[in-house]
C-alpha positions in Angstrom: -57.1 -16.9 25.5 -59.4 -17.0 28.9 -57.7 -18.3 31.9 -59.9 -21.2 33.4 -57.5 -22.4 36.0 -56.0 -26.2 35.9 -58.1 -29.3 36.3 -57.7 -31.6 38.8 -55.6 -34.8 37.5 -57.2 -37.6 38.0 -55.9 -41.2 37.8 -56.1 -42.7 34.0 -55.8 -46.5 33.0 -53.6 -47.5 30.7 -56.5 -47.0 28.1 -57.0 -43.5 29.2 -53.6 -42.5 28.8 -53.5 -43.9 25.4 -56.5 -42.0 24.5 -55.3 -38.7 25.9 -51.7 -39.1 24.4 -53.8 -39.5 20.5 -56.1 -36.6 21.3 -53.2 -34.2 22.4 -51.5 -35.3 19.1 -54.3 -34.3 17.2 -55.3 -31.1 19.0 -51.4 -30.4 18.0 -51.7 -31.1 14.5 -54.6 -29.1 14.3 -53.1 -26.4 16.1 -50.3 -26.6 14.0 -52.4 -26.3 10.4 -54.7 -24.3 11.2 -53.7 -22.0 14.0 -54.8 -21.4 17.6 -57.9 -19.2 17.9 -59.6 -21.1 14.3 -59.2 -24.4 16.1 -62.3 -25.6 18.0 -63.2 -28.3 20.4 -65.3 -29.8 17.5 -62.6 -29.8 15.5 -60.4 -31.8 18.0 -62.5 -34.8 18.9 -63.8 -34.9 15.7 -60.0 -35.5 14.3 -60.0 -37.9 17.8 -63.1 -39.9 16.4 -64.6 -39.2 20.0 -66.9 -37.1 21.6 -66.9 -33.6 23.7 -67.6 -35.7 26.7 -64.3 -37.3 26.5 -62.5 -34.0 26.0 -63.8 -32.9 28.7 -62.7 -35.5 31.4 -59.2 -34.6 30.5 -59.1 -30.9 29.9 -61.8 -27.8 31.0 -60.8 -25.8 27.9 -59.3 -25.6 25.0 -56.5 -23.5 26.5 -55.7 -26.1 29.1 -54.8 -28.5 25.7 -53.0 -25.7 24.4 -50.6 -25.4 27.6 -50.7 -29.1 28.1 -49.3 -29.8 24.6 -46.3 -26.5 25.3 -45.3 -27.9 29.1 -44.9 -31.6 26.8 -42.8 -30.2 24.3 -40.6 -27.7 26.5 -40.0 -29.8 29.0 -38.7 -32.7 26.5 -36.7 -30.1 24.9 -34.8 -29.2 28.8 -35.1 -33.1 29.6 -32.8 -33.9 26.3 -30.5 -30.6 26.8 -30.3 -31.8 30.6 -29.1 -35.1 29.5 -26.3 -34.2 27.1 -25.4 -31.7 30.3 -24.7 -34.6 32.2 -22.5 -36.3 29.7 -18.9 -37.3 30.3 -17.6 -35.3 27.2 -16.0 -32.2 26.2 -18.2 -29.5 26.2 -17.4 -28.4 22.6 -18.7 -32.1 21.9 -21.7 -31.8 24.3 -22.7 -28.0 22.1 -21.9 -30.0 18.9 -25.0 -32.9 20.4 -26.8 -29.6 21.6 -27.9 -27.8 18.1 -27.7 -31.0 17.0 -30.9 -31.9 19.2 -32.3 -28.5 19.1 -32.4 -28.8 15.3 -34.3 -32.2 15.4 -36.4 -30.7 17.6 -37.5 -27.8 16.0 -38.1 -29.5 12.8 -40.3 -32.0 14.3 -42.2 -29.5 16.5 -42.1 -26.7 13.9 -45.6 -25.9 13.5 -45.9 -25.6 17.3 -43.1 -23.8 17.7 -44.2 -20.6 14.8 -47.4 -20.5 16.1 -46.2 -19.9 19.5 -44.4 -17.0 17.6 -46.9 -15.6 15.7 -49.2 -15.4 18.9 -46.6 -14.0 21.0 -45.7 -11.5 18.2 -49.5 -10.6 17.2 -50.4 -9.4 20.5 -49.2 -10.7 24.0 -52.5 -9.6 25.7 -54.0 -12.8 23.9 -51.6 -14.8 25.2 -53.0 -16.8 27.8 -51.1 -15.8 31.4 -50.0 -19.5 32.0 -49.0 -20.2 28.6 -46.7 -16.8 28.5 -45.7 -18.0 32.1 -44.7 -21.7 30.4 -42.8 -20.2 27.4 -40.8 -17.5 29.6 -39.5 -20.3 32.0 -38.3 -22.3 29.2 -36.0 -19.5 27.7 -35.0 -19.0 31.2 -34.2 -22.5 31.2 -32.7 -23.1 28.3 -30.3 -20.0 28.8 -29.2 -21.1 31.8 -27.9 -24.2 30.5 -26.4 -22.7 27.7 -24.4 -20.2 30.1 -23.2 -23.8 32.0 -22.2 -25.2 28.8 -20.3 -22.2 27.3 -18.8 -21.4 31.2 -17.7 -25.4 31.1 -16.3 -25.3 27.7 -14.4 -21.7 29.2 -12.8 -23.9 32.5 -11.5 -26.4 30.4 -9.7 -24.5 27.5 -12.0 -25.2 25.0 -13.8 -22.0 24.1 -12.6 -18.6 24.6 -12.7 -16.8 28.3 -12.8 -13.6 25.7 -16.3 -14.7 25.5 -19.1 -13.3 27.3 -21.2 -16.4 28.1 -24.3 -14.6 28.9 -24.1 -12.5 25.7 -23.3 -15.8 23.6 -26.3 -17.7 25.0 -28.4 -15.2 23.9 -26.6 -14.8 20.2 -27.5 -18.5 20.2 -31.5 -18.4 21.0 -31.4 -15.7 18.6 -30.6 -17.8 15.7 -33.2 -20.0 16.7 -35.3 -17.4 17.0 -35.1 -16.1 13.6 -34.9 -19.5 12.0 -38.5 -19.7 12.9 -39.4 -16.3 12.4 -38.0 -16.0 8.7 -39.7 -19.3 8.2 -43.2 -17.6 9.1 -42.4 -14.5 7.4 -40.8 -15.9 4.1 -43.0 -19.1 4.4 -39.8 -20.8 3.5 -38.0 -23.9 5.1 -34.8 -22.9 6.8 -35.2 -25.5 9.5 -32.9 -28.5 8.0 -30.0 -30.4 8.9 -27.5 -28.1 7.5 -28.3 -25.2 9.3 -27.3 -27.0 12.4 -24.0 -28.7 10.3 -23.3 -24.6 9.4 -23.5 -23.3 12.7 -21.3 -26.4 14.1 -18.5 -25.2 11.6 -18.7 -21.7 12.7 -18.2 -22.9 16.1 -15.4 -24.8 15.2 -13.3 -23.0 12.5 -14.8 -19.4 12.4 -15.8 -17.2 9.5 -12.9 -15.2 9.5 -10.0 -16.0 7.6 -6.6 -13.5 9.1 -4.4 -12.5 6.1 -1.2 -14.0 6.0 
């Protein structure tokens, strides 16, 4: 990817905002189906039943629309997690809601998520510096929220103090990453509600049975 720099934001009418949203949705579908490199601007404008002039009114390049898609999805994830964090409910309930929400979002945006992992694992040098930064920033914020959740639970006595909050947060993120990687490698749908239910059961009850 070549970094062309951000395009100056323009004030859009309601119709312009709707048109931009529609093109973003078409681009998301194409990137998920065909991959980043195989998708062209011609593909995007054709899917959106518009011309290149409209595309370039909103973005300078394919890199730029991909970055906006990425930023939008990451912000939607973080916003949902922060809303759960603000709720006045026990931390264990927050964690259950958090993993349920993460599961739902990964299922909804699974194609984009798998595309990001594929691009990073293939060769990070191909990745636009801004896109890589957005991904790293998201992971940093996600991990910080998870650590805060775990530490809150430790303070209220609902999560064992013997567990290192930073280590546990890393394990949780690795589980999510591993499911996406397995889907890509094995070409199998591992992301489904039962996975979230299983993780919640493990969190609540554990898996080891103590001998009598």
